[in-house]
Backbone as XML, in Angstrom:
<?xml version="1.0"?>
<chain id="A" units="angstrom">
  <residue number="1" name="MET">
    <atom name="N" x="89.030" y="83.861" z="100.664"/>
    <atom name="CA" x="90.304" y="84.510" z="100.356"/>
    <atom name="C" x="90.044" y="86.000" z="100.208"/>
  </residue>
  <residue number="2" name="ASN">
    <atom name="N" x="90.801" y="86.802" z="100.915"/>
    <atom name="CA" x="90.732" y="88.258" z="100.783"/>
    <atom name="C" x="91.718" y="88.703" z="99.719"/>
  </residue>
  <residue number="3" name="ARG">
    <atom name="N" x="91.379" y="89.812" z="99.062"/>
    <atom name="CA" x="92.237" y="90.332" z="97.997"/>
    <atom name="C" x="92.223" y="91.858" z="98.043"/>
  </residue>
  <residue number="4" name="LEU">
    <atom name="N" x="93.417" y="92.420" z="97.892"/>
    <atom name="CA" x="93.577" y="93.869" z="97.821"/>
    <atom name="C" x="94.268" y="94.186" z="96.505"/>
  </residue>
  <residue number="5" name="ASP">
    <atom name="N" x="93.577" y="94.888" z="95.605"/>
    <atom name="CA" x="94.157" y="95.309" z="94.332"/>
    <atom name="C" x="94.736" y="96.704" z="94.483"/>
  </residue>
  <residue number="6" name="LEU">
    <atom name="N" x="95.976" y="96.898" z="94.028"/>
    <atom name="CA" x="96.615" y="98.200" z="94.110"/>
    <atom name="C" x="96.251" y="99.045" z="92.897"/>
  </residue>
  <residue number="7" name="ASN">
    <atom name="N" x="96.123" y="100.341" z="93.126"/>
    <atom name="CA" x="95.920" y="101.318" z="92.071"/>
    <atom name="C" x="97.163" y="102.198" z="92.070"/>
  </residue>
  <residue number="8" name="HIS">
    <atom name="N" x="97.981" y="102.115" z="91.028"/>
    <atom name="CA" x="99.260" y="102.827" z="91.039"/>
    <atom name="C" x="99.103" y="104.342" z="91.121"/>
  </residue>
  <residue number="9" name="GLU">
    <atom name="N" x="97.928" y="104.859" z="90.811"/>
    <atom name="CA" x="97.704" y="106.299" z="90.904"/>
    <atom name="C" x="97.260" y="106.730" z="92.299"/>
  </residue>
  <residue number="10" name="HIS">
    <atom name="N" x="96.837" y="105.791" z="93.111"/>
    <atom name="CA" x="96.344" y="106.098" z="94.458"/>
    <atom name="C" x="96.857" y="105.057" z="95.457"/>
  </residue>
  <residue number="11" name="LEU">
    <atom name="N" x="98.150" y="105.047" z="95.707"/>
    <atom name="CA" x="98.747" y="104.090" z="96.633"/>
    <atom name="C" x="98.544" y="104.548" z="98.072"/>
  </residue>
  <residue number="12" name="ALA">
    <atom name="N" x="98.274" y="103.607" z="98.931"/>
    <atom name="CA" x="98.161" y="103.892" z="100.361"/>
    <atom name="C" x="99.553" y="104.175" z="100.929"/>
  </residue>
  <residue number="13" name="HIS">
    <atom name="N" x="99.579" y="104.715" z="102.123"/>
    <atom name="CA" x="100.836" y="105.063" z="102.798"/>
    <atom name="C" x="101.754" y="103.844" z="102.957"/>
  </residue>
  <residue number="14" name="HIS">
    <atom name="N" x="101.191" y="102.667" z="103.114"/>
    <atom name="CA" x="101.963" y="101.446" z="103.361"/>
    <atom name="C" x="102.196" y="100.620" z="102.096"/>
  </residue>
  <residue number="15" name="GLU">
    <atom name="N" x="102.022" y="101.221" z="100.915"/>
    <atom name="CA" x="102.223" y="100.536" z="99.638"/>
    <atom name="C" x="103.175" y="101.347" z="98.763"/>
  </residue>
  <residue number="16" name="ASP">
    <atom name="N" x="103.865" y="100.652" z="97.850"/>
    <atom name="CA" x="104.678" y="101.338" z="96.855"/>
    <atom name="C" x="104.765" y="100.452" z="95.627"/>
  </residue>
  <residue number="17" name="TRP">
    <atom name="N" x="104.869" y="101.090" z="94.445"/>
    <atom name="CA" x="104.926" y="100.343" z="93.198"/>
    <atom name="C" x="105.732" y="101.151" z="92.197"/>
  </residue>
  <residue number="18" name="VAL">
    <atom name="N" x="106.903" y="100.637" z="91.835"/>
    <atom name="CA" x="107.777" y="101.282" z="90.860"/>
    <atom name="C" x="108.162" y="100.231" z="89.833"/>
  </residue>
  <residue number="19" name="GLY">
    <atom name="N" x="107.850" y="100.498" z="88.570"/>
    <atom name="CA" x="108.143" y="99.528" z="87.515"/>
    <atom name="C" x="107.426" y="98.230" z="87.804"/>
  </residue>
  <residue number="20" name="ASN">
    <atom name="N" x="108.182" y="97.132" z="87.848"/>
    <atom name="CA" x="107.577" y="95.836" z="88.169"/>
    <atom name="C" x="107.940" y="95.375" z="89.583"/>
  </residue>
  <residue number="21" name="ASN">
    <atom name="N" x="108.149" y="96.332" z="90.476"/>
    <atom name="CA" x="108.486" y="96.058" z="91.874"/>
    <atom name="C" x="107.434" y="96.684" z="92.784"/>
  </residue>
  <residue number="22" name="VAL">
    <atom name="N" x="106.898" y="95.877" z="93.682"/>
    <atom name="CA" x="105.827" y="96.332" z="94.564"/>
    <atom name="C" x="106.211" y="96.035" z="96.011"/>
  </residue>
  <residue number="23" name="ALA">
    <atom name="N" x="105.908" y="96.989" z="96.899"/>
    <atom name="CA" x="106.081" y="96.782" z="98.341"/>
    <atom name="C" x="104.698" y="96.669" z="98.969"/>
  </residue>
  <residue number="24" name="PHE">
    <atom name="N" x="104.474" y="95.579" z="99.667"/>
    <atom name="CA" x="103.221" y="95.317" z="100.367"/>
    <atom name="C" x="103.480" y="95.281" z="101.866"/>
  </residue>
  <residue number="25" name="THR">
    <atom name="N" x="102.439" y="95.488" z="102.653"/>
    <atom name="CA" x="102.480" y="95.240" z="104.084"/>
    <atom name="C" x="101.544" y="94.076" z="104.352"/>
  </residue>
  <residue number="26" name="CYS">
    <atom name="N" x="102.063" y="93.009" z="104.930"/>
    <atom name="CA" x="101.252" y="91.830" z="105.220"/>
    <atom name="C" x="100.127" y="92.225" z="106.189"/>
  </residue>
  <residue number="27" name="PRO">
    <atom name="N" x="98.878" y="91.932" z="105.850"/>
    <atom name="CA" x="97.770" y="92.301" z="106.731"/>
    <atom name="C" x="97.673" y="91.427" z="107.979"/>
  </residue>
  <residue number="28" name="LEU">
    <atom name="N" x="98.444" y="90.358" z="108.028"/>
    <atom name="CA" x="98.374" y="89.439" z="109.163"/>
    <atom name="C" x="99.504" y="89.642" z="110.176"/>
  </residue>
  <residue number="29" name="CYS">
    <atom name="N" x="100.702" y="90.016" z="109.707"/>
    <atom name="CA" x="101.827" y="90.182" z="110.647"/>
    <atom name="C" x="102.506" y="91.543" z="110.538"/>
  </residue>
  <residue number="30" name="ASP">
    <atom name="N" x="102.075" y="92.393" z="109.635"/>
    <atom name="CA" x="102.598" y="93.750" z="109.428"/>
    <atom name="C" x="104.015" y="93.812" z="108.852"/>
  </residue>
  <residue number="31" name="LYS">
    <atom name="N" x="104.544" y="92.723" z="108.353"/>
    <atom name="CA" x="105.863" y="92.726" z="107.710"/>
    <atom name="C" x="105.760" y="93.409" z="106.347"/>
  </residue>
  <residue number="32" name="VAL">
    <atom name="N" x="106.661" y="94.333" z="106.060"/>
    <atom name="CA" x="106.748" y="94.941" z="104.739"/>
    <atom name="C" x="107.642" y="94.046" z="103.887"/>
  </residue>
  <residue number="33" name="PHE">
    <atom name="N" x="107.159" y="93.702" z="102.690"/>
    <atom name="CA" x="107.977" y="92.876" z="101.798"/>
    <atom name="C" x="107.802" y="93.304" z="100.350"/>
  </residue>
  <residue number="34" name="VAL">
    <atom name="N" x="108.825" y="93.030" z="99.551"/>
    <atom name="CA" x="108.871" y="93.432" z="98.148"/>
    <atom name="C" x="108.593" y="92.225" z="97.271"/>
  </residue>
  <residue number="35" name="VAL">
    <atom name="N" x="107.827" y="92.468" z="96.213"/>
    <atom name="CA" x="107.610" y="91.461" z="95.171"/>
    <atom name="C" x="108.122" y="92.054" z="93.868"/>
  </residue>
  <residue number="36" name="SER">
    <atom name="N" x="108.994" y="91.339" z="93.204"/>
    <atom name="CA" x="109.582" y="91.788" z="91.947"/>
    <atom name="C" x="109.084" y="90.907" z="90.808"/>
  </residue>
  <residue number="37" name="GLY">
    <atom name="N" x="108.651" y="91.560" z="89.729"/>
    <atom name="CA" x="108.254" y="90.806" z="88.550"/>
    <atom name="C" x="109.417" y="90.015" z="87.976"/>
  </residue>
  <residue number="38" name="SER">
    <atom name="N" x="110.635" y="90.552" z="88.102"/>
    <atom name="CA" x="111.823" y="89.877" z="87.563"/>
    <atom name="C" x="112.391" y="88.849" z="88.540"/>
  </residue>
  <residue number="39" name="LEU">
    <atom name="N" x="112.714" y="89.289" z="89.751"/>
    <atom name="CA" x="113.384" y="88.412" z="90.709"/>
    <atom name="C" x="112.494" y="87.289" z="91.244"/>
  </residue>
  <residue number="40" name="HIS">
    <atom name="N" x="111.219" y="87.602" z="91.491"/>
    <atom name="CA" x="110.307" y="86.621" z="92.096"/>
    <atom name="C" x="109.310" y="86.059" z="91.091"/>
  </residue>
  <residue number="41" name="ARG">
    <atom name="N" x="109.511" y="86.391" z="89.836"/>
    <atom name="CA" x="108.593" y="85.976" z="88.767"/>
    <atom name="C" x="107.155" y="86.386" z="89.073"/>
  </residue>
  <residue number="42" name="GLY">
    <atom name="N" x="107.028" y="87.503" z="89.787"/>
    <atom name="CA" x="105.732" y="88.104" z="90.009"/>
    <atom name="C" x="104.929" y="87.605" z="91.190"/>
  </residue>
  <residue number="43" name="THR">
    <atom name="N" x="105.452" y="86.653" z="91.953"/>
    <atom name="CA" x="104.702" y="86.111" z="93.093"/>
    <atom name="C" x="105.656" y="85.830" z="94.245"/>
  </residue>
  <residue number="44" name="ARG">
    <atom name="N" x="105.262" y="86.285" z="95.457"/>
    <atom name="CA" x="106.076" y="86.011" z="96.638"/>
    <atom name="C" x="105.197" y="85.999" z="97.878"/>
  </residue>
  <residue number="45" name="ALA">
    <atom name="N" x="105.397" y="84.992" z="98.699"/>
    <atom name="CA" x="104.696" y="84.910" z="99.986"/>
    <atom name="C" x="105.394" y="85.807" z="101.000"/>
  </residue>
  <residue number="46" name="CYS">
    <atom name="N" x="104.661" y="86.239" z="102.001"/>
    <atom name="CA" x="105.240" y="87.027" z="103.081"/>
    <atom name="C" x="106.412" y="86.238" z="103.673"/>
  </residue>
  <residue number="47" name="PRO">
    <atom name="N" x="107.600" y="86.831" z="103.731"/>
    <atom name="CA" x="108.770" y="86.105" z="104.237"/>
    <atom name="C" x="108.739" y="85.890" z="105.751"/>
  </residue>
  <residue number="48" name="ASN">
    <atom name="N" x="107.830" y="86.554" z="106.456"/>
    <atom name="CA" x="107.739" y="86.394" z="107.904"/>
    <atom name="C" x="106.762" y="85.278" z="108.279"/>
  </residue>
  <residue number="49" name="CYS">
    <atom name="N" x="105.514" y="85.408" z="107.842"/>
    <atom name="CA" x="104.496" y="84.436" z="108.258"/>
    <atom name="C" x="104.063" y="83.486" z="107.145"/>
  </residue>
  <residue number="50" name="GLY">
    <atom name="N" x="104.300" y="83.866" z="105.898"/>
    <atom name="CA" x="103.920" y="83.019" z="104.771"/>
    <atom name="C" x="102.417" y="82.930" z="104.527"/>
  </residue>
  <residue number="51" name="GLU">
    <atom name="N" x="101.636" y="83.750" z="105.219"/>
    <atom name="CA" x="100.181" y="83.647" z="105.154"/>
    <atom name="C" x="99.536" y="84.590" z="104.144"/>
  </residue>
  <residue number="52" name="SER">
    <atom name="N" x="100.300" y="85.489" z="103.553"/>
    <atom name="CA" x="99.783" y="86.331" z="102.477"/>
    <atom name="C" x="100.723" y="86.186" z="101.289"/>
  </residue>
  <residue number="53" name="THR">
    <atom name="N" x="100.204" y="86.499" z="100.096"/>
    <atom name="CA" x="101.003" y="86.388" z="98.883"/>
    <atom name="C" x="100.794" y="87.628" z="98.032"/>
  </residue>
  <residue number="54" name="GLY">
    <atom name="N" x="101.895" y="88.260" z="97.658"/>
    <atom name="CA" x="101.853" y="89.420" z="96.780"/>
    <atom name="C" x="102.099" y="88.997" z="95.345"/>
  </residue>
  <residue number="55" name="HIS">
    <atom name="N" x="101.452" y="89.709" z="94.434"/>
    <atom name="CA" x="101.563" y="89.418" z="93.003"/>
    <atom name="C" x="101.767" y="90.716" z="92.242"/>
  </residue>
  <residue number="56" name="VAL">
    <atom name="N" x="102.559" y="90.658" z="91.172"/>
    <atom name="CA" x="102.707" y="91.783" z="90.257"/>
    <atom name="C" x="102.848" y="91.233" z="88.846"/>
  </residue>
  <residue number="57" name="GLN">
    <atom name="N" x="102.114" y="91.850" z="87.930"/>
    <atom name="CA" x="102.194" y="91.501" z="86.510"/>
    <atom name="C" x="102.330" y="92.797" z="85.731"/>
  </residue>
  <residue number="58" name="GLY">
    <atom name="N" x="103.415" y="92.964" z="85.021"/>
    <atom name="CA" x="103.637" y="94.182" z="84.258"/>
    <atom name="C" x="104.153" y="95.314" z="85.114"/>
  </residue>
  <residue number="59" name="LYS">
    <atom name="N" x="104.127" y="96.507" z="84.532"/>
    <atom name="CA" x="104.686" y="97.687" z="85.200"/>
    <atom name="C" x="103.582" y="98.653" z="85.607"/>
  </residue>
  <residue number="60" name="SER">
    <atom name="N" x="103.893" y="99.440" z="86.622"/>
    <atom name="CA" x="102.908" y="100.375" z="87.174"/>
    <atom name="C" x="102.438" y="101.406" z="86.149"/>
  </residue>
  <residue number="61" name="ASP">
    <atom name="N" x="103.321" y="101.846" z="85.276"/>
    <atom name="CA" x="102.984" y="102.926" z="84.346"/>
    <atom name="C" x="102.544" y="102.442" z="82.973"/>
  </residue>
  <residue number="62" name="SER">
    <atom name="N" x="102.344" y="101.130" z="82.825"/>
    <atom name="CA" x="101.941" y="100.623" z="81.509"/>
    <atom name="C" x="100.866" y="99.537" z="81.614"/>
  </residue>
  <residue number="63" name="GLY">
    <atom name="N" x="99.884" y="99.784" z="82.461"/>
    <atom name="CA" x="98.748" y="98.871" z="82.534"/>
    <atom name="C" x="98.964" y="97.612" z="83.345"/>
  </residue>
  <residue number="64" name="GLY">
    <atom name="N" x="99.994" y="97.579" z="84.185"/>
    <atom name="CA" x="100.251" y="96.397" z="85.001"/>
    <atom name="C" x="99.212" y="96.228" z="86.099"/>
  </residue>
  <residue number="65" name="ARG">
    <atom name="N" x="99.301" y="95.069" z="86.762"/>
    <atom name="CA" x="98.406" y="94.768" z="87.881"/>
    <atom name="C" x="99.235" y="94.310" z="89.065"/>
  </residue>
  <residue number="66" name="ALA">
    <atom name="N" x="98.801" y="94.675" z="90.257"/>
    <atom name="CA" x="99.459" y="94.218" z="91.487"/>
    <atom name="C" x="98.373" y="93.995" z="92.524"/>
  </residue>
  <residue number="67" name="TRP">
    <atom name="N" x="98.494" y="92.885" z="93.267"/>
    <atom name="CA" x="97.491" y="92.575" z="94.277"/>
    <atom name="C" x="98.074" y="91.701" z="95.375"/>
  </residue>
  <residue number="68" name="LEU">
    <atom name="N" x="97.403" y="91.718" z="96.504"/>
    <atom name="CA" x="97.792" y="90.951" z="97.680"/>
    <atom name="C" x="96.624" y="90.055" z="98.055"/>
  </residue>
  <residue number="69" name="GLU">
    <atom name="N" x="96.907" y="88.791" z="98.345"/>
    <atom name="CA" x="95.874" y="87.829" z="98.748"/>
    <atom name="C" x="96.249" y="87.214" z="100.099"/>
  </residue>
  <residue number="70" name="TRP">
    <atom name="N" x="95.225" y="86.937" z="100.931"/>
    <atom name="CA" x="95.459" y="86.282" z="102.199"/>
    <atom name="C" x="94.189" y="85.620" z="102.680"/>
  </residue>
  <residue number="71" name="GLN">
    <atom name="N" x="94.374" y="84.612" z="103.479"/>
    <atom name="CA" x="93.263" y="83.908" z="104.117"/>
    <atom name="C" x="93.045" y="84.527" z="105.489"/>
  </residue>
  <residue number="72" name="PRO">
    <atom name="N" x="91.830" y="84.976" z="105.793"/>
    <atom name="CA" x="91.611" y="85.535" z="107.130"/>
    <atom name="C" x="91.793" y="84.473" z="108.194"/>
  </residue>
  <residue number="73" name="PRO">
    <atom name="N" x="92.269" y="84.858" z="109.364"/>
    <atom name="CA" x="92.436" y="83.880" z="110.460"/>
    <atom name="C" x="91.096" y="83.232" z="110.800"/>
  </residue>
  <residue number="74" name="LEU">
    <atom name="N" x="91.150" y="81.993" z="111.222"/>
    <atom name="CA" x="89.930" y="81.285" z="111.631"/>
    <atom name="C" x="89.263" y="82.029" z="112.785"/>
  </residue>
  <residue number="75" name="GLY">
    <atom name="N" x="87.952" y="82.096" z="112.742"/>
    <atom name="CA" x="87.209" y="82.748" z="113.807"/>
    <atom name="C" x="87.034" y="84.228" z="113.637"/>
  </residue>
  <residue number="76" name="SER">
    <atom name="N" x="87.531" y="84.792" z="112.497"/>
    <atom name="CA" x="87.342" y="86.234" z="112.315"/>
    <atom name="C" x="86.302" y="86.521" z="111.256"/>
  </residue>
</chain>
């Protein structure tokens, strides 16, 4: 399982994190999707391929955590 932990002070161009809402880019299909701590209870699979899962716990400015997990394709 691959994992990418976000650092709210150093977000990549394809990431965003405001409060308890995080925008990820799926590393497998390139779909941008939002994970909300409130609406999605902190966990949401990629709505396009379902092969990655974004997580958020807490808020960006108060010690929260956000990360993306995915299984690499077979043969890679």
